[in-house]
C-alpha positions in Angstrom: 0.0 0.0 0.0 2.8 2.3 0.8 4.2 1.8 -2.8 0.9 2.9 -4.4 0.8 6.0 -2.3 4.4 6.8 -3.4 3.6 6.4 -7.1 0.3 8.3 -6.7 2.1 11.2 -5.0 4.9 11.1 -7.7 2.3 11.4 -10.5 0.6 14.2 -8.6 4.0 15.8 -8.2 4.7 15.4 -11.9 1.3 16.9 -12.7 1.9 19.8 -10.4 5.4 20.4 -11.9 4.0 20.3 -15.4 1.2 22.6 -14.5 3.6 25.1 -13.0 5.8 24.9 -16.0 2.9 25.5 -18.4 1.6 28.3 -16.3 5.1 29.9 -16.1 5.4 29.7 -19.8 2.0 31.1 -20.3 2.8 34.0 -17.9 6.0 34.6 -19.7 4.2 34.7 -23.0 1.5 36.9 -21.6 4.1 39.4 -20.3 5.6 39.5 -23.8 2.2 39.9 -25.5 0.5 42.4 -23.2 2.8 45.3 -23.9 2.0 45.1 -27.6 -1.7 44.8 -26.8 -1.8 47.8 -24.5 0.4 49.8 -26.9 -1.6 50.7 -30.0 1.5 50.5 -32.2 1.9 48.1 -35.0 3.6 44.9 -33.6 7.2 44.4 -34.4 8.4 41.1 -36.0 9.6 40.0 -32.5 6.2 40.8 -30.9 4.4 39.0 -33.8 6.5 35.9 -33.2 5.8 36.0 -29.5 2.1 36.3 -30.2 2.3 33.4 -32.7 4.0 31.3 -30.0 1.4 32.3 -27.5 -1.4 31.3 -29.9 0.3 27.9 -30.5 0.5 27.3 -26.7 -3.1 28.3 -26.3 -4.1 26.0 -29.2 -2.3 23.0 -27.6 -4.2 23.8 -24.3 -7.6 24.7 -25.7 -8.2 25.2 -29.5 -11.4 27.1 -28.9 -9.8 29.5 -26.6 -7.0 30.0 -29.1 -9.5 30.8 -31.8 -11.3 33.2 -29.5 -8.0 35.0 -28.8 -7.2 35.2 -32.5 -10.6 36.7 -33.2 -10.3 39.2 -30.4 -6.8 40.1 -31.4 -7.8 40.5 -35.1 -10.8 42.7 -34.1 -8.5 44.9 -32.0 -6.0 45.2 -34.9 -8.8 46.3 -37.2 -10.0 48.8 -34.6 -6.5 50.2 -34.3 -6.2 50.5 -38.1 -9.6 52.2 -38.2 -8.6 54.6 -35.4 -5.4 55.5 -37.1 -7.3 56.2 -40.4 -9.9 58.3 -38.5 -7.1 60.2 -36.7 -5.2 60.9 -39.9 -8.4 62.2 -41.6 -9.2 64.4 -38.6 -5.6 65.8 -38.4 -5.5 66.4 -42.2 -8.7 68.3 -42.2 -8.5 72.1 -41.6 -9.9 73.6 -38.5 -13.1 74.4 -40.3 -13.7 70.8 -41.4 -12.6 69.0 -38.3 -16.1 69.0 -36.8 -17.2 66.8 -39.8 -14.6 64.2 -38.8 -15.2 64.3 -35.0 -18.1 61.7 -35.0 -16.1 59.1 -37.1 -13.1 59.7 -34.8 -15.1 59.2 -31.7 -16.7 56.1 -33.2 -13.3 54.7 -34.0 -12.1 55.5 -30.5 -15.1 53.7 -29.0 -14.5 50.6 -31.2 -10.9 50.6 -30.2 -11.8 50.8 -26.5 -14.4 48.0 -26.9 -12.0 45.7 -28.7 -9.2 46.4 -26.2 -11.6 45.8 -23.3 -12.8 42.5 -24.8 -9.2 41.4 -25.1 -8.5 42.4 -21.5 -11.7 40.5 -20.4 -10.3 37.4 -22.2 -7.0 37.6 -20.3 -8.9 38.3 -17.0 -11.1 35.2 -17.5 -8.1 33.1 -18.5 -6.1 34.2 -15.4 -9.1 33.5 -13.1 -9.3 29.9 -14.5 -5.5 29.6 -14.0 -5.9 30.8 -10.4 -8.7 28.3 -9.8 -6.5 25.5 -11.1 -3.6 26.6 -8.9 -5.9 26.6 -5.9 -7.1 23.1 -6.7 -3.5 21.9 -7.1 -2.5 23.6 -3.8 -5.3 21.9 -1.9 -4.4 18.5 -3.5 -0.7 19.0 -2.5 -1.8 20.0 1.1 -3.8 16.8 1.3 -0.8 14.8 0.2 1.4 16.5 2.8 -1.2 15.8 5.5 -1.5 12.1 4.5 2.3 11.7 4.5 2.5 13.4 7.9 0.0 10.9 9.3 2.0 8.0 7.7 5.2 9.5 9.1 3.6 9.7 12.6 2.5 6.0 12.3 5.9 4.9 11.2 7.6 6.8 14.0 5.3 5.1 16.5 6.6 1.8 15.2 10.1 2.9 15.9 9.0 4.0 19.4 11.2 4.0 22.6 
């Protein structure tokens, strides 16, 4: 029986280690992707590569979530392009004509904000799921520690005085 507990705890340990590695990689990728998301500039080749790697990692974990991220990211990129176009039209117009371009500019700003918020909501929801998984794993490891502590106490009684 002791042997089965050891192999079970080893597999749980391996699962916990693999989960931590995956989450660390995900956090690293997110930290690389988020600055390009928050900054409305066109992504550099390096940022585009990091985003591609992030999408690949998401796809391995959950293809539907990866597709959702790609759709949200594409929508945001379109909103950024539309905002840039509206800003350039507004800036190119003379002071007498700017009022004609104010509504399209505000509409583009609103679409940009909505697309950016949707992407942030995606990351928030994903992070909440990761936290829930961490909490489950932590509880599982605590239970294993408790069980081993009881086993240790029983074995120490056998060694007794």
